[in-house]
Structures are given as C-alpha cells and as structure tokens.
Phi, psi and omega in degrees: 000321182297325183291318178301310177302310177299313185292315181293321180297314183291318184289322179293320177295316179297319175298324177291325176291321174295330175295312179299318173298322178297315181301324179291318180299316180300316182292324173299310179296326179291318172299319182291327180289326180290327180275005182056035173268154181263116181252107181274327186287342184260146169290176180296157180298323176296314178300321178296311180302313182289325172298309179301324179292319180292317168311306182301317178297314177296316176298322182288321177295319175294319176301318182297318176296314180291325173295318177296319180292318180296319178295320179301314178296323179294316181302311181300319183286311191248004180076206189291347180260024182303325186282357179266002175289131180309313183299323175297310183295319176299320179295316178299321181296316181294324177296317179299323181294310173295333169294321179295312179304315175297314176301314175302321180287318188277320189260323186270325178099024177297134177222170172062217194302320181295311182294320180292319176297315177300318179298315184297321180294316176307308185296321173304316175295321174302311177300312179299310177307313180301314181290313177300310180299318183290318186268345179260352177050044177284349191254155168286339187298132180274000000 
C-alpha cells in the first residue's frame, strides 16, 4: 500500500506541475492572440486547453488513488483519529478544489481563462501546503 501511495502521489504532483505549465502556456498564447501577435512556437489555444484538461484529469485520478491509499494506511497506523492529521486535511481540501475545477469544467462548461486561473490557484495551494506541512512538521505524516 505504501508503494501505491508514494507512486501515485508523486506522479500526480508531477502531472499537476505540468498542468500549471500548460496553464501558463495558455495564458501566454491568449495574451499573444489578444495583442494580435503571431506566436509560431505554441500550439493553438484549444489544443493547449485540451491537453491541460487531460493532464488534470489524469492527475486527479492518481491523486484520488494516492489519498485513498494514504488514508487507509493512516487509519491503520493512527486509529480512528486518522482524519484529524493536518496533512490529511490539506490533502482532502486539495482534492475537493480539483474536484470543483473538474466539475466546473465538465458540467458548467468552464473553459479558458477562468478554468486556467482556478487550476493555477489549486496547484499553488498544493505547493504551499507541501512546503508548510514539510517544514513546520505539524503532521504525524513522515
């Protein structure tokens, strides 16, 4: 279970970082299109958006598996209060944020700048949480 947790967590974080880079590319391409500049090096804005969405869906699936495996191990290790660990709570909050982004994209129809900015905020929160939890050692998580 530890292997599943580690691999899915690491790969989902890498995919989230790639999603953030894709979102930045989207914003650059959008800015260039609004300024009527010709950007040869970047693909179309629709292609960038679709690729970013695919990365985000894959990262979300892996994040779900990783959090599930980690939660199972936390329950076995810490007992009935496993869900009160700050890292566990932060992970669930991040999961809920990306669930919201995906629901907004698929059911509400968010596209473009709004979806990209929400994704960037989510990835930033993941990074901030990682460093805060790691350096302040609020968690029982090793």
